[in-house]
One Martini backbone bead per residue (centre of mass of N, CA, C, O) as a GRO file, in nm:
protein
  137
    1MET     BB    1  -1.037  -2.285   1.646
    2ASN     BB    2  -0.889  -2.318   1.351
    3GLN     BB    3  -0.622  -2.261   1.154
    4ALA     BB    4  -0.778  -2.170   0.901
    5ARG     BB    5  -0.939  -1.946   1.048
    6ILE     BB    6  -0.697  -1.785   1.149
    7THR     BB    7  -0.575  -1.727   0.873
    8GLU     BB    8  -0.820  -1.577   0.759
    9LEU     BB    9  -0.827  -1.353   0.975
   10THR     BB   10  -0.538  -1.253   0.932
   11ALA     BB   11  -0.575  -1.169   0.640
   12THR     BB   12  -0.789  -0.957   0.703
   13LEU     BB   13  -0.619  -0.775   0.886
   14LEU     BB   14  -0.402  -0.710   0.675
   15ARG     BB   15  -0.586  -0.596   0.453
   16LEU     BB   16  -0.718  -0.367   0.620
   17SER     BB   17  -0.453  -0.225   0.708
   18LEU     BB   18  -0.342  -0.176   0.423
   19GLY     BB   19  -0.587  -0.023   0.306
   20LEU     BB   20  -0.580   0.211   0.508
   21MET     BB   21  -0.304   0.313   0.441
   22TYR     BB   22  -0.341   0.371   0.139
   23LEU     BB   23  -0.589   0.555   0.168
   24SER     BB   24  -0.458   0.768   0.355
   25HIS     BB   25  -0.217   0.840   0.165
   26GLY     BB   26  -0.383   0.908  -0.088
   27LEU     BB   27  -0.630   1.082   0.016
   28LEU     BB   28  -0.546   1.242   0.274
   29LEU     BB   29  -0.257   1.333   0.191
   30LYS     BB   30  -0.229   1.374  -0.132
   31ILE     BB   31  -0.521   1.502  -0.184
   32LEU     BB   32  -0.631   1.670   0.081
   33THR     BB   33  -0.360   1.804   0.183
   34PHE     BB   34  -0.166   1.859  -0.082
   35GLY     BB   35  -0.272   1.776  -0.339
   36LEU     BB   36  -0.221   1.699  -0.658
   37ALA     BB   37  -0.032   1.937  -0.729
   38GLY     BB   38   0.154   1.908  -0.484
   39THR     BB   39   0.239   1.614  -0.542
   40ALA     BB   40   0.357   1.668  -0.822
   41GLY     BB   41   0.565   1.878  -0.722
   42TYR     BB   42   0.723   1.685  -0.547
   43PHE     BB   43   0.811   1.490  -0.765
   44VAL     BB   44   0.965   1.699  -0.927
   45SER     BB   45   1.168   1.780  -0.689
   46ILE     BB   46   1.284   1.454  -0.711
   47GLY     BB   47   1.285   1.378  -1.040
   48LEU     BB   48   0.986   1.333  -1.115
   49PRO     BB   49   0.712   1.300  -1.269
   50GLY     BB   50   0.407   1.457  -1.219
   51TRP     BB   51   0.212   1.223  -1.307
   52LEU     BB   52   0.302   1.024  -1.083
   53GLY     BB   53   0.156   1.168  -0.849
   54TYR     BB   54  -0.132   1.116  -0.955
   55ALA     BB   55  -0.106   0.803  -0.981
   56THR     BB   56  -0.037   0.747  -0.689
   57ALA     BB   57  -0.279   0.874  -0.542
   58ILE     BB   58  -0.493   0.716  -0.689
   59GLY     BB   59  -0.387   0.432  -0.648
   60GLU     BB   60  -0.390   0.435  -0.340
   61ALA     BB   61  -0.693   0.496  -0.303
   62VAL     BB   62  -0.816   0.267  -0.474
   63GLY     BB   63  -0.652   0.033  -0.358
   64GLY     BB   64  -0.746   0.069  -0.066
   65ALA     BB   65  -1.047   0.029  -0.118
   66LEU     BB   66  -1.022  -0.258  -0.242
   67LEU     BB   67  -0.901  -0.386   0.006
   68LEU     BB   68  -1.126  -0.328   0.207
   69LEU     BB   69  -1.341  -0.489   0.022
   70GLY     BB   70  -1.206  -0.738  -0.137
   71VAL     BB   71  -1.083  -0.664  -0.434
   72GLN     BB   72  -0.844  -0.803  -0.592
   73THR     BB   73  -0.615  -0.847  -0.376
   74ARG     BB   74  -0.364  -0.967  -0.507
   75LEU     BB   75  -0.336  -0.761  -0.744
   76VAL     BB   76  -0.336  -0.498  -0.581
   77ALA     BB   77  -0.094  -0.557  -0.394
   78LEU     BB   78   0.105  -0.587  -0.633
   79ALA     BB   79   0.048  -0.306  -0.781
   80LEU     BB   80   0.161  -0.137  -0.516
   81THR     BB   81   0.473  -0.206  -0.495
   82PRO     BB   82   0.611   0.020  -0.667
   83THR     BB   83   0.549   0.253  -0.473
   84LEU     BB   84   0.736   0.143  -0.245
   85LEU     BB   85   0.995   0.128  -0.408
   86GLY     BB   86   1.000   0.428  -0.473
   87ALA     BB   87   1.006   0.529  -0.179
   88ILE     BB   88   1.273   0.398  -0.110
   89ILE     BB   89   1.461   0.500  -0.347
   90TRP     BB   90   1.368   0.817  -0.390
   91VAL     BB   91   1.316   0.909  -0.072
   92HIS     BB   92   1.448   0.715   0.186
   93ALA     BB   93   1.733   0.579   0.160
   94ALA     BB   94   1.920   0.836   0.223
   95ASN     BB   95   1.806   0.861   0.535
   96GLY     BB   96   1.781   0.592   0.644
   97TRP     BB   97   1.709   0.494   0.944
   98VAL     BB   98   1.428   0.602   1.070
   99PHE     BB   99   1.144   0.785   1.038
  100SER     BB  100   1.245   1.042   1.221
  101ALA     BB  101   1.409   1.127   1.010
  102LYS     BB  102   1.491   1.330   0.783
  103GLY     BB  103   1.250   1.223   0.545
  104GLY     BB  104   1.261   0.952   0.635
  105GLY     BB  105   1.282   0.630   0.642
  106TRP     BB  106   1.286   0.291   0.493
  107GLU     BB  107   1.125   0.087   0.689
  108TYR     BB  108   0.824   0.139   0.632
  109PRO     BB  109   0.805   0.072   0.331
  110ALA     BB  110   0.937  -0.206   0.361
  111PHE     BB  111   0.719  -0.328   0.535
  112LEU     BB  112   0.479  -0.275   0.338
  113LEU     BB  113   0.594  -0.455   0.118
  114VAL     BB  114   0.576  -0.720   0.279
  115VAL     BB  115   0.270  -0.696   0.333
  116SER     BB  116   0.181  -0.700   0.036
  117ILE     BB  117   0.298  -0.977  -0.026
  118ALA     BB  118   0.138  -1.129   0.189
  119VAL     BB  119  -0.145  -1.051   0.082
  120ALA     BB  120  -0.103  -1.179  -0.197
  121ALA     BB  121  -0.062  -1.471  -0.080
  122LEU     BB  122  -0.329  -1.493   0.109
  123GLY     BB  123  -0.540  -1.290   0.048
  124SER     BB  124  -0.857  -1.183   0.165
  125GLY     BB  125  -1.017  -1.363   0.334
  126ALA     BB  126  -1.246  -1.249   0.524
  127TYR     BB  127  -1.482  -1.030   0.441
  128ALA     BB  128  -1.527  -1.031   0.117
  129LEU     BB  129  -1.648  -0.961  -0.191
  130GLN     BB  130  -1.383  -1.115  -0.303
  131ARG     BB  131  -1.266  -1.413  -0.303
  132SER     BB  132  -0.996  -1.590  -0.289
  133SER     BB  133  -0.846  -1.831  -0.415
  134ARG     BB  134  -0.766  -2.146  -0.319
  135ALA     BB  135  -0.509  -2.331  -0.236
  136THR     BB  136  -0.395  -2.649  -0.310
  137ALA     BB  137  -0.211  -2.932  -0.172
   0.00000   0.00000   0.00000
């Protein structure tokens, strides 16, 4: 297996992992567990507008599905980065390091932010419905 194929498969692994994370956080956690109204209520409780809770939940669910399918991978990965920045700044930054701290630490969303940027840079990889255009050297 050559390096180009390894890079393509690695990009696929990152895309699928990130897509699953976004889908699970948006659909399973925010929509099915807390409910859209509950998610909106939480956003209001931390000083954010309630509509942003709806937008975040739906954006994460749809964005995660698009990443899993490999549709507009670069655009979707970049479009979801404000969600992670918001999670770091508004929710987790004051809790310090270590996600097991009360309220969760900031390192997990920071790591996911870096992975989102990496996926945006690498593109869809293999096995995507819509392959990212390759950059030429």
